[in-house]
C-alpha positions in Angstrom: 6.6 -137.9 175.1 8.1 -138.0 171.7 10.7 -135.8 170.3 11.2 -134.4 166.8 14.1 -136.0 165.2 15.6 -132.8 164.1 16.0 -131.8 167.7 18.0 -134.9 168.8 19.9 -136.3 165.8 22.1 -134.5 163.3 23.5 -136.3 160.3 24.5 -140.0 160.8 24.7 -141.3 164.3 25.5 -144.8 165.6 23.9 -146.4 168.6 25.4 -149.6 170.0 22.9 -152.0 171.6 24.8 -152.4 174.8 23.2 -154.6 177.5 23.1 -151.7 180.0 20.7 -149.7 177.8 19.0 -152.3 175.7 16.3 -154.9 176.3 15.2 -157.5 173.8 11.9 -159.0 174.7 9.4 -161.4 173.1 5.8 -162.5 173.8 3.7 -165.3 172.4 0.2 -166.5 173.1 -0.3 -169.6 175.3 -3.5 -171.5 175.1 -5.0 -168.4 173.4 -6.1 -166.7 176.6 -2.8 -165.7 178.0 0.8 -165.1 176.9 4.3 -166.2 177.8 7.0 -163.5 177.7 10.7 -163.4 178.1 13.9 -161.7 177.0 17.4 -162.5 175.7 20.4 -161.9 177.9 23.2 -162.1 175.3 23.2 -160.0 172.1 25.1 -157.5 170.1 24.1 -154.9 167.6 24.0 -151.4 166.4 21.8 -148.8 164.7 23.3 -146.3 162.2 20.7 -143.6 161.5 21.3 -140.9 158.9 18.1 -138.8 158.5 19.5 -136.8 155.7 20.4 -139.9 153.6 18.5 -142.9 154.8 20.4 -145.2 152.4 23.3 -144.8 154.8 21.2 -146.1 157.8 21.5 -149.6 158.9 20.5 -152.0 161.7 22.4 -155.2 162.7 21.4 -157.4 165.6 22.8 -160.8 166.6 21.0 -162.6 169.4 22.4 -165.7 171.1 19.4 -168.2 171.2 20.6 -170.0 174.3 20.3 -166.8 176.3 16.5 -167.0 176.2 15.1 -166.3 179.7 11.4 -166.6 180.6 12.1 -166.8 184.3 11.3 -170.6 184.5 14.3 -172.9 184.0 12.4 -176.0 182.8 10.6 -173.9 180.1 13.8 -172.2 179.0 15.4 -175.6 178.5 12.5 -176.7 176.3 12.7 -173.4 174.3 16.4 -174.0 173.7 15.8 -177.6 172.7 15.2 -179.3 169.3 11.5 -178.4 169.2 12.1 -174.7 169.1 15.4 -172.8 168.9 17.6 -175.9 168.8 20.3 -173.6 170.2 23.0 -176.3 170.1 22.7 -176.4 166.3 21.6 -172.8 165.6 23.2 -170.6 168.3 22.4 -167.3 166.8 19.6 -165.3 165.2 20.6 -162.4 163.0 18.7 -159.4 161.6 20.3 -157.2 159.0 18.6 -154.3 157.4 18.4 -153.5 153.6 16.1 -150.5 153.6 15.5 -147.9 156.2 12.4 -145.7 155.8 12.4 -142.7 158.1 12.0 -139.0 157.3 14.2 -136.1 158.5 11.5 -134.9 160.9 9.6 -138.2 161.6 9.5 -140.0 164.9 8.6 -143.3 163.3 9.6 -145.4 160.4 10.2 -148.9 159.0 13.2 -151.1 158.8 13.1 -153.7 156.0 15.6 -156.5 156.2 16.1 -160.2 156.7 16.0 -162.4 159.8 18.1 -165.5 159.9 16.8 -168.0 162.4 16.9 -171.8 162.8 18.8 -172.2 159.5 16.2 -170.2 157.6 16.4 -166.6 156.3 13.2 -164.7 155.6 12.3 -161.0 154.9 11.1 -159.1 157.9 9.8 -155.6 158.5 10.3 -153.8 161.8 8.5 -150.7 163.1 10.8 -148.1 164.6 9.6 -145.4 167.0 11.8 -142.7 168.5 11.0 -141.6 172.0 12.5 -139.5 174.8 15.4 -141.3 176.4 15.2 -142.4 180.0 18.0 -140.2 181.4 16.7 -136.8 180.3 14.6 -135.2 177.6 17.6 -134.6 175.4 18.6 -138.2 175.0 17.4 -140.6 172.3 15.4 -143.7 172.9 14.1 -146.2 170.4 11.4 -148.8 170.5 11.5 -151.4 167.7 8.7 -153.9 167.2 8.0 -156.8 164.8 6.5 -160.2 164.5 7.6 -163.5 163.1 5.7 -166.7 162.3 7.8 -169.2 164.0 6.7 -172.1 161.8 8.1 -170.3 158.8 11.5 -170.9 160.3 10.9 -174.6 161.1 10.2 -173.9 164.8 7.1 -176.0 164.8 7.3 -177.7 168.2 4.5 -177.3 170.8 2.1 -175.8 168.2 -1.0 -176.7 170.2 -0.5 -174.7 173.4 1.9 -172.1 172.0 1.0 -169.6 169.3 2.7 -169.4 166.0 3.1 -165.6 165.9 5.8 -164.2 168.1 6.1 -160.5 168.9 9.6 -159.0 169.3 10.3 -155.8 171.2 13.7 -154.1 171.2 14.0 -151.1 173.6 17.1 -148.8 173.6 17.4 -146.2 176.3 13.7 -146.5 177.3 12.5 -146.2 180.9 10.1 -149.1 181.0 10.2 -151.8 178.3 8.0 -154.1 180.3 5.0 -151.8 180.1 4.7 -152.5 176.4 4.7 -156.3 176.8 1.0 -157.2 176.9 -1.3 -159.7 175.3 -2.7 -156.9 173.2 0.8 -156.4 171.8 0.9 -160.1 170.9 -2.2 -159.9 168.9 -1.3 -156.8 167.0 -1.7 -157.4 163.2 1.9 -156.7 162.3 2.7 -159.9 160.6 2.3 -159.9 156.8 3.0 -163.3 155.3 
């Protein structure tokens, strides 16, 4: 169920990405036929959404790369290592928005900004969808999706078994973030080099 924005947001509102209400997930293909998914346990961030004046809207997210969690300790250690995140040298990834495209009565829009990861900064476009919040029909939920080409950021380890395109999924106040994490999401044509 989606809600009209005019019913749930008036003027500028700020939403903090607290860990109790926010999930940041990722998925990547593995040997083409399947996928590996996981999440990040440590992050901070906020959304400021002004539907009357989108220029006042902004998104900032900082994710601690060593907090990656796929549920398998040996794999997580490799992801944190020099072939991928190299978390000891690059402990954070940071997204900062420049342009926020969303209408006063739209349930979806685009966030245009820059992602800094692994010592490299590249432009990135995120898709934003507003949904009903998990607590009741009057609360606000957001689902944000995007894709990165990891080799563009110098993360070129394990290129044979692991795909180059990584899907990111940020859920704020959403009942079930896992339901959206499927192989079909991994292969969505969101990435535009």
